[in-house]
Structures are given as structure tokens and as C-alpha cells.
C-alpha positions in Angstrom: 80.9 177.8 171.2 81.8 174.0 171.5 79.5 171.6 169.6 78.0 170.2 172.8 77.0 173.8 173.9 75.6 174.5 170.5 73.4 171.4 170.7 72.2 172.3 174.2 71.3 175.8 173.0 69.5 174.3 170.0 67.5 172.0 172.2 66.5 174.9 174.5 65.7 177.3 171.7 63.6 174.8 169.7 61.7 173.3 172.7 61.1 176.7 174.5 57.8 177.5 172.6 56.6 173.9 173.4 57.1 174.2 177.1 55.6 177.7 177.3 52.5 176.8 175.3 51.9 173.2 176.3 53.6 173.2 179.7 55.8 170.6 181.2 53.2 167.9 181.4 51.9 168.6 177.9 55.3 168.5 176.2 56.2 165.0 175.2 59.6 163.5 174.2 58.1 163.1 170.7 57.3 166.8 170.6 60.9 167.6 171.6 62.3 165.2 169.0 60.1 166.8 166.3 61.0 170.3 167.3 64.7 169.8 167.5 65.2 167.2 164.7 67.2 165.2 167.3 66.7 161.7 168.7 65.9 160.9 172.3 69.5 159.8 172.7 70.8 163.1 171.4 68.5 165.1 173.7 69.3 163.1 176.8 73.0 163.0 176.0 72.9 166.8 176.6 70.3 166.9 179.4 69.8 164.3 182.0 66.0 164.3 181.5 63.0 166.3 180.5 63.1 168.1 183.9 66.6 169.4 183.1 65.4 170.7 179.7 62.4 172.4 181.3 64.5 174.2 183.8 66.9 175.3 181.1 64.0 176.5 179.0 62.5 178.5 181.9 65.9 180.2 182.5 66.1 180.9 178.8 62.6 182.5 178.8 63.3 184.5 181.8 66.4 186.0 180.1 64.3 186.8 177.1 61.6 188.6 179.1 64.2 190.5 181.2 66.0 191.6 178.0 62.8 193.0 176.5 62.0 194.9 179.7 65.6 196.1 180.4 65.9 197.3 176.8 62.7 199.4 177.2 63.7 200.7 180.7 67.1 201.6 179.3 65.5 204.3 177.2 64.6 206.3 180.3 66.4 207.8 183.3 63.5 208.5 185.7 62.1 205.9 188.0 58.5 206.8 186.9 59.3 206.3 183.2 61.1 203.1 183.9 58.1 201.8 185.8 55.8 202.9 182.9 58.0 200.7 180.7 56.2 197.7 182.2 52.9 199.1 180.8 54.4 199.4 177.3 56.1 196.0 177.3 53.1 194.1 178.7 50.5 196.0 176.5 52.4 195.9 173.2 55.6 193.8 173.2 54.1 190.7 174.8 52.5 190.0 171.4 55.7 190.2 169.4 59.1 188.6 169.3 61.4 188.6 171.1 58.9 188.0 173.8 58.4 184.2 174.2 55.6 182.5 172.2 52.8 181.5 174.5 52.8 184.6 176.7 54.5 185.2 180.0 56.6 182.2 181.0 56.6 183.2 184.7 52.8 183.1 184.8 52.6 179.9 182.7 55.2 178.2 184.8 53.8 179.4 188.2 50.3 178.2 187.4 51.3 174.8 186.0 54.0 174.0 188.5 52.1 175.0 191.7 51.1 171.5 192.7 53.1 169.4 190.2 56.7 170.5 189.8 58.6 171.8 192.9 61.8 172.8 191.0 59.9 174.8 188.4 57.7 176.3 191.1 60.8 177.4 193.0 62.2 179.0 189.8 59.0 180.8 189.1 58.7 182.0 192.7 62.3 183.3 192.6 61.6 185.1 189.3 58.5 186.8 190.8 60.5 187.9 193.9 63.3 189.3 191.7 60.7 191.2 189.7 59.2 192.5 193.0 62.6 193.6 194.2 63.2 195.4 190.9 59.9 197.3 191.2 60.6 198.1 194.9 64.0 199.5 194.0 62.4 201.7 191.2 59.8 203.0 193.6 62.5 203.8 196.2 64.5 205.5 193.5 61.3 207.5 192.6 60.9 208.6 196.2 64.5 209.8 196.3 63.9 211.7 193.0 60.9 213.3 194.7 58.7 211.9 191.9 56.8 209.7 194.3 55.3 210.4 197.7 57.5 209.3 200.7 54.5 207.5 202.2 54.3 205.0 199.2 54.4 201.4 200.4 56.9 200.1 197.8 56.4 196.4 198.7 52.6 196.5 198.5 52.7 198.5 195.3 55.2 196.2 193.7 53.2 193.1 194.5 49.9 194.7 193.4 51.5 195.8 190.1 52.8 192.3 189.4 49.5 190.6 190.3 47.6 193.1 188.1 49.9 192.6 185.1 49.9 188.8 185.4 46.1 188.8 186.0 45.6 191.0 182.9 47.6 188.5 180.8 45.6 185.6 182.2 42.3 187.2 181.6 43.2 188.3 178.1 44.5 184.8 177.2 41.6 183.0 178.7 39.0 185.1 177.0 41.0 185.7 173.8 40.3 189.4 174.1 43.3 191.7 173.8 41.2 194.7 174.8 40.9 193.2 178.3 44.7 193.3 178.6 44.9 196.9 177.4 42.1 198.0 179.7 43.7 196.4 182.8 47.1 197.8 181.9 45.6 201.3 182.0 44.9 200.7 185.7 48.6 199.8 186.1 49.5 203.1 184.4 47.1 204.9 186.8 48.6 203.1 189.7 52.1 204.4 188.7 50.8 208.0 188.2 49.1 207.8 191.6 52.4 207.3 193.3 53.1 211.0 192.8 
């Protein structure tokens, strides 16, 4: 990897926890300099501005989350077991590496960028729709496998699952109570079993 690419990767990797925990508005240039050990000039020689760093960090986080989910799903062949992978990942793996520090970057970015950062909002929205499409595809696969009822509304179920998962994370983080996350994720598990 060329030196410029290594430096860019270092900036993204070292500032990623800052952006996910403090948000775009809360992450200062001074924070970025401290985390990377680089000067303002070095950072902005590799990225045009803080906005460009934040977008690269979001993409980096999304790859991390998808890698964790895909690795868990890859252990299973059936659509039902693949859907249940979300329960495992968001109940257990969200608390450990390689899941991003600070929780779900899609949730964090979507909430912060809603009224403040159109580019990040667009990325978060696209990530949510890609997630929806993945769940819809798994539900359709489950219907073909005859594991799920043909009458299942895949679109509504997918959106409800995502909203429940993200809501569980938000409630758990806001209250500091992990048991809330686990309790709510049991309802996602039930939702998946009820597709039969």
C-alpha cells in the first residue's frame, strides 16, 4: 500500500472511534490530531476537510459492521438461521471488537446527521435501505425454502426488525442497561420465529 494510502487508512482508523462516540459536531480537529499523532496539515493533505474524514469513517464503520454480520450469517445455510444471526450479533457482538466502539454507527450517524449533515444523512439512509434489502431478500429466501409463510410481508417485517434493533440499542445506551437490549432482542427473535 502506498504511503499516502497508509496515512489515509491511519487517519480513518484512529479517528473512527471519535466520530462514532462524539459525533461529527463533537469531534474537533484537535481531537483528530491527538488521536492520529498527525498535524492539521498532514490530515488535510490527505482529506480535503473534516467532512471528507467523517464520510470515510462512516464507510469504514459500515464495512466493519457488515463484516461482523456477514461472518455470523456465513455459518448458516437457512434463511431463518441467517436472520437469527442479527439477534446474536446485536445482543452479544455489539459489545466487543471488531464492532465499532460507541455502538451502531448507522444509528449514531442517522440521529446526529438528520438535521445537520446532509451527506452523512444520505449515507446513513442508504445503509439502512441496504440493510432492509438484505433482510427482505432473506425473508423471500425463507418463503422459497418453505420455512416462512408465503403471506409474510417481507418489506414491513424488514423495516420493523431494523427499527426494533436500532431502538433496542438506543434504549440500552440511553439507560445504560444492557438487559433492556437483551429483552428487546428476544422480541426480534420471536418476530423471526413467527414468520413460520
